[in-house]
N, C-alpha and C positions, 0 to 999 in steps of 0.2 A: 836640642833645644839651646844650649848654651853658645852651641857654634853660630846658630842661626842668630841670638842676641847679640854676641859680639860683632856678626857680620853688619846687623843691623846699626848698631851702635857706631861701628866705622863708618858707615855710609852716611849716616846723619850728621856726625862729626865733620866729615869731608864737605859736605854739602853747606853746611854753615860757615867752614873756612873759606869756602869759594865764593858764597854769598857775601861774607864781610868783606872779603877781597874786591870784588866788583862794586860793592856799596862804596867803599873806600876811593877805588878809581874814579866812580862818578862824580863823588863830592869834591875830590881834589881837581877835577876839571881833566882828567886823563882822557876822556871820550870825546875831547874837542874834536880832534881829527874827524871821528867817525861821523859826528853831527855835521861837520861841514863838508865832508865827501862821502855821503852814504852808498854813492853808486860805485865809487872806486871799492869799496867794502865788500859789496855785494859781486862785482866782478872777482876780485880775488878770492872770496869764499867759494864761488863757484868752480874756479882754477883748482881750489885746494880738495873740492869735493871730489872734482873728475881724478885728480890723482890719486886720492886714497881709494876710491872706488873701483876705477880700472886696474890699479896694481894688486889690490886686494882680491877682485874677482879673479885675475889670471892666477894669483897664489892659491885661492881656494881649488881652481879647477884643475890646477896641477900638484898641490901635495896632498890633497885627500885620494886622487885615485894613487898616486904613487905610495902614499903610504899602506894603502890596501895592498897594492902590489907586492909590495915588500914583506907583507906578512903572510902571504902564501907559502906554504911549506916549501917549493921546489925553487922559490925566488929569494927564501930568507937569507941564503949567502950573500945576495947583493946588498943586505941593509946597511952594512959599514960603509959602501962607497957611497949611496943616496945620503945617508945622514952626515957623513962628512963633507960632502958637497953642499948641501944646505947650512951647516956650519958655517961657512965663510961668510955667510950674511950676517951672524949673529957674532962672531969672534973678532972679525975685522970691524973697526970703528966706522960708524955710518958716514961720516965725512971721506974716509978712505974708500969706502965702496964707491960714493960720489965720484971720487978723484979718478979711480981705474975705470970706472965704465965710460968717463967724459974722456978719457984718455984714448978708448977704442972707439967710441959712437958718436964722440962730439958733444955739444950742448944741445939743450932743446927738451920740449915737452916730453917726447917719447924715450929720451935718455933717461929721464928722472923716474918715469914710469918703470922701465926695466931696473933701475937700482933698487927702486923701492919693493919691486917684485921679488928680487933676490933677497932683501932683507925681511921680507914678510914670510918667507916659504918656513922656517924652522919651527915656530910656534905650531903650526899647523900640522907638519909632517910629524913632528914628535907625538904630539897629542893624539893622532889618528893612530899610530903605531901603538903607543902606551894604551889607548883605549879598548884596541880591538885584542891586546895582548892580555889585558885583564881581565876579559869575560870568563866568568866560570866555566872550567872545563866540562862540568856535569851538565849544564846546560847544552853546551854542543854536542857532547855524548849522548844526550836524550834525543835531541833533534836527530841526528845520523841513527839512533837506534828505531825511531819513529819513519824512516826510509827518506829523508831528506837528502836532498843531493847536495854537492858542494856551494852551489851557488844560492841554494835554499837556505842552505846554513848561515852562509854569509849575509843575504838580504833580510832574513826572517829573524835572525837570532843575534849574531855579531855587531852589525851596524845600529841596530835600534838598542842594544845595551851598551855600545860605546859611543852613542850619541852625544851623552852629556861631556864626555873628555874631548872630543872632537870638535863640538862648539865653542868649549871653553876655550880651545887652542885658537880657534877662528876670531873669538871674542878679543882675547889677547892680542893676537896680530894686527888686527884692524886699529884697536886703539893705540898701539905703539906705532903703527903708521900715520896716525893722525898727527903726532907729534914730529915725527921723523920726516913728514912730507913738508915740514916749514923749512927744510935745509933745500928743498928743490929749486928755490930761488938763486942758489949760489951757481947753478948751471943752466940758468935760463928757463926752468920749469913753472916759473909763476907760483901762485898760491898766496897764504898770508904771510910767509917766511919775507915777504918783498916789504911789508910793513915793519917787520921785525927787524931786519937789517938794516933797512933806512934808517929806522930810528937808532940803531947803534952807532951808524955811521956818521949821524948828525948829532949825536949825544942828546937826542929828543926822548924822553922816556914816555911822552905821550902817545907819539907814532908806534913806539916799540910795543907799548902794552896793547895798542889798537890793533896789532897783531897777535899778539901772545894771548890775551885774556879770550879772544874768540877762539883760539885753537884750544885752549884750556875747557872751555865751556864745550866745543865742539864735541871732544874726546868724551867728557862725562856725559852728554846726552847719546852719544852712538853706545857708549857702555850701558845704559841704562836700556834703550831701545834692544838692544841685543840681550840683554837678560831676560826682558820680557817674551823676547822671541823662543829663547830658550825653553821657557816654561811652556809655550804653546806646542812646540814641536817635539819634544821630548816625551815618548809615552809616558802616561800615567804612572804605570807597574814601576817603570825604571825611578821615577820621581819618587815614589812611595819607597823603595829600596833606598836612595840616597838620604832620605829624611832619617830614616833609622839607623844610619850609620853614626 
């Protein structure tokens, strides 16, 4: 209960801070650019969502199956290779990842998607592996004792009980991706980074915040929606076990 109260307090505090920031920006006339050019903002927001959506979808499609693959007993010896490859995206600074990818693939939208995909892999992969490996062995032994095949154990026991960790990794990855996608503008990928870096180059705080604040709000909204999605998809029995921890 104390953990839930602390989480609620932090969320309420962050919401109030963000709300105050937006109120201050509105009162000080920061959103003048948005009010004068709403179509530009909508266009750049759509680009940003496409960048985040496509790169995150590819990351989930690759990292989750790969995480399951390297937790199988006969393939576990390859886990250090896979994990270290995924580590590249997080250990190398995001700007360096963009520069490296750009040097081989050129500039443009798909180059930005590829760079964001690399940057998104590790949180999902690590949480998938950690979630599956943390499943209580007695549960798995009980399933095997009931005559379940290895595939039934995976789909009916391992994945449902590790779903919270897997979804937490996906949630973290996507929220980080929202902010990182602002850098896609530097290699011709578009997105809300256009406003941020244009404002920086022109020394115009209004234009810069017209891009930065929507990115912040987008990250908060996506985090909130994914949190609600977790509660819907995670089995209730697993949720009750988590609440008792």
